[in-house]
Structures are given as C-alpha cells and as structure tokens.
Wavefront OBJ file of the C-alpha trace (Angstrom):
o trace
v 54.771 114.874 -34.887
v 57.617 115.255 -37.311
v 57.492 114.713 -41.126
v 59.717 111.472 -40.273
v 57.060 109.993 -38.041
v 54.536 107.506 -39.133
v 50.772 108.135 -38.180
v 50.173 107.785 -34.431
v 48.341 104.533 -33.397
v 44.694 104.875 -33.426
v 44.591 103.172 -29.823
v 46.333 103.235 -26.589
v 48.181 100.040 -26.228
v 48.424 99.763 -22.488
v 44.606 99.070 -22.176
v 42.706 95.937 -22.764
v 39.314 95.637 -24.063
v 37.721 96.391 -20.737
v 40.066 99.430 -20.082
v 42.371 97.570 -17.527
v 45.943 98.378 -17.594
v 48.070 95.704 -19.310
v 51.735 95.199 -20.129
v 51.929 95.038 -23.889
v 52.926 91.634 -25.251
v 56.165 92.193 -27.401
v 56.957 88.408 -27.676
v 56.120 88.225 -31.422
v 58.134 91.345 -32.346
v 61.495 91.286 -33.774
v 64.579 92.197 -32.027
v 65.855 95.100 -33.422
v 68.650 98.021 -32.445
v 66.917 100.771 -30.493
v 67.955 104.086 -29.684
v 66.423 106.983 -27.845
v 67.601 110.411 -26.962
v 65.957 112.719 -24.407
v 66.651 115.952 -22.917
v 65.694 118.346 -20.065
v 67.101 121.437 -18.052
v 67.194 122.517 -14.277
v 66.930 126.352 -14.100
v 68.592 127.833 -10.704
v 69.901 131.068 -9.275
v 73.132 132.304 -10.929
v 74.974 131.692 -7.614
v 73.728 128.030 -7.600
v 75.202 127.606 -10.956
v 78.587 128.975 -10.207
v 78.907 126.808 -7.215
v 78.307 123.712 -9.251
v 80.927 124.772 -11.941
v 83.382 125.512 -9.268
v 82.895 122.228 -7.329
v 81.948 124.210 -4.104
v 79.036 122.305 -3.406
v 79.343 120.519 0.175
v 77.746 117.280 -1.163
v 80.418 116.759 -3.648
v 80.796 116.774 -7.688
v 77.072 117.550 -8.591
v 77.431 116.717 -12.108
v 79.540 113.447 -11.376
v 76.855 112.257 -9.040
v 73.909 113.163 -11.391
v 75.401 111.233 -14.152
v 75.800 108.200 -12.381
v 72.313 108.679 -10.957
v 70.865 109.088 -14.596
v 72.788 105.855 -15.667
v 71.388 103.842 -12.682
v 67.946 105.197 -13.499
v 67.748 103.996 -16.893
v 68.665 100.673 -15.685
v 65.712 100.576 -13.314
v 63.154 102.274 -15.274
v 61.025 99.118 -15.434
v 60.956 99.216 -11.617
v 59.491 102.727 -11.534
v 57.322 102.731 -14.508
v 54.751 100.092 -13.984
v 53.934 99.015 -17.504
v 57.709 99.060 -18.885
v 59.429 96.072 -19.754
v 62.807 95.311 -18.222
v 65.495 95.947 -20.935
v 69.116 94.754 -21.327
v 70.547 98.121 -22.087
v 73.524 98.048 -24.303
v 74.409 101.760 -23.787
v 73.462 104.586 -21.637
v 75.256 107.960 -21.846
v 74.454 111.067 -19.916
v 75.901 114.364 -20.697
v 75.568 117.866 -18.872
v 75.924 121.219 -20.094
v 75.946 124.408 -17.916
v 74.315 127.496 -19.530
v 75.131 130.854 -17.918
v 72.390 132.423 -20.391
v 69.405 130.921 -18.440
v 71.272 129.798 -15.260
v 70.630 126.128 -15.951
v 72.158 122.804 -16.276
v 71.044 120.626 -19.181
v 70.935 116.960 -19.455
v 70.874 114.864 -22.688
v 70.701 111.019 -22.357
v 71.027 108.532 -25.107
v 69.856 104.956 -24.267
v 70.367 102.056 -26.389
v 69.604 98.418 -26.487
v 68.777 95.490 -28.873
v 65.377 94.320 -28.123
v 61.550 94.043 -28.969
v 60.479 97.308 -27.494
v 61.905 100.868 -27.462
v 64.185 102.628 -24.910
v 62.177 105.869 -24.794
v 61.222 105.560 -21.113
v 64.542 104.630 -20.056
v 65.994 107.980 -21.751
v 63.262 109.942 -20.290
v 63.828 108.613 -16.774
v 67.231 109.005 -16.842
v 67.211 112.806 -17.696
v 64.497 113.263 -14.801
v 66.535 111.421 -12.196
v 69.709 113.118 -13.409
v 67.957 116.597 -12.792
v 66.227 115.613 -9.721
v 69.720 114.627 -8.352
v 71.008 118.080 -8.999
v 67.972 119.415 -7.232
v 68.606 117.167 -4.311
v 72.319 118.121 -3.988
v 71.548 121.876 -4.337
v 68.412 122.334 -2.524
v 70.025 123.665 0.666
v 71.035 126.665 -1.075
v 68.271 126.987 -3.820
v 64.955 125.518 -3.386
v 63.366 127.495 -6.203
v 65.209 125.454 -8.848
v 62.721 124.327 -11.781
v 62.808 121.216 -13.844
v 62.177 122.214 -17.455
v 61.554 120.732 -21.062
v 61.980 117.244 -20.379
v 61.210 115.557 -23.677
v 62.115 112.867 -26.133
v 64.247 114.185 -28.967
v 64.560 111.298 -31.153
v 63.720 107.235 -31.259
v 64.810 104.842 -33.749
v 64.358 101.181 -34.402
v 61.471 98.867 -34.452
v 58.453 98.791 -36.614
v 57.643 102.527 -36.181
v 61.358 103.306 -37.355
v 62.712 106.871 -36.898
v 61.042 109.740 -34.895
v 62.612 113.177 -34.630
v 61.277 116.186 -32.506
v 61.215 119.040 -35.215
v 64.463 121.084 -35.140
v 62.751 124.241 -33.833
v 61.709 122.370 -30.919
v 65.020 120.812 -29.731
v 65.694 123.591 -27.120
v 62.263 123.513 -25.440
v 61.015 126.737 -23.743
v 62.438 127.218 -20.306
v 60.862 128.666 -17.178
v 63.740 130.958 -16.580
v 61.457 134.188 -16.492
v 59.855 132.681 -13.242
v 63.442 132.058 -11.758
v 64.568 134.547 -8.809
l 1 2 3 4 5 6 7 8 9 10 11 12 13 14 15 16 17 18 19 20 21 22 23 24 25 26 27 28 29 30 31 32 33 34 35 36 37 38 39 40 41 42 43 44 45 46 47 48 49 50 51 52 53 54 55 56 57 58 59 60 61 62 63 64 65 66 67 68 69 70 71 72 73 74 75 76 77 78 79 80 81 82 83 84 85 86 87 88 89 90 91 92 93 94 95 96 97 98 99 100 101 102 103 104 105 106 107 108 109 110 111 112 113 114 115 116 117 118 119 120 121 122 123 124 125 126 127 128 129 130 131 132 133 134 135 136 137 138 139 140 141 142 143 144 145 146 147 148 149 150 151 152 153 154 155 156 157 158 159 160 161 162 163 164 165 166 167 168 169 170 171 172 173 174 175 176 177 178 179 180
C-alpha cells in the first residue's frame, strides 16, 4: 500500500454477516469523477513479437483487435465479474507497447466514469482481455506465451481518494526467464 493510500478497510465489503456474497449498496454514495489505470504484459518468443510488429499474423492487426477487445471488455465487466456494478463509462483508453528487451507486449488501460463506485475492475478486466486477445491471435505460432504482471497502477475518486502503486513497482517483474 502506498503512502498516498488510506488504511485498508477492516472488513470485506462483498459479504454479509452470514458470509453470503452480496452486491455492495452504493446508493447513498456521492457521485464523483473516478479513474483507474491498470497494466500487464504478455511475454512471447522473439519471432512472435516480430510478426506482430510487422503486421504479419494471419488473423490480422493484432494490436488493433486487442485494443478494441480491451475497450469492449471494460464495457462488459459487470457481465463477467458477478458482484461488479454496471457503470456508465465516460472514457476507456487502451495503449500497447512492444518491448524487444523481454519480447513482450505491454497493455495499459485508463478507465473513467462519474459515479458512485470505482472503475478498477473495468481497467483490470480490459488489460486482461486485451492480452488474452493477443494470445488468441498468436497461439498458432506460440502457445508458450505468458500473461504477467496484471495490476492496478492507480485509482482516484470516491471517499478513499487517490491510491498509487509505489513507483518502484510500476514495472512489475516478468516471467521472461521462463520463456523459450
């Protein structure tokens, strides 16, 4: 937890007194601008990365399709994660970077809304689905790809305010040493 973070809640909010799963009641919360940024990477063989860079995958523009998949996933998060509230997203931006150093593609997503609950799950879901889309489009030539380091970088808005991952953790460890 970063120094900018308030103390973590003492109890889990998605369970009632009997331990049953419940959707949190956010009806009394004020609507505020909320923002979340998440990241992750998919590690692959050098030849796979080069084919993505060259636009030489038989299924088409890998990064373009992954960007659309990430945006669509953010919009459908409440359909995938049982206790998430459906949110009227005001912005979703998905960026991808190709890294020759560890033969990976990174994905960073920013999700925003004005509402009563945060957009962390939307940003994390978008990153996950964006990276899974890359896996799907490239699996015919590289089934050993590994998703790595999916994490929340920052969230703002609401009662808890700003939370940021410590700067030294913004590039999370990769599983590159396990890649062929």
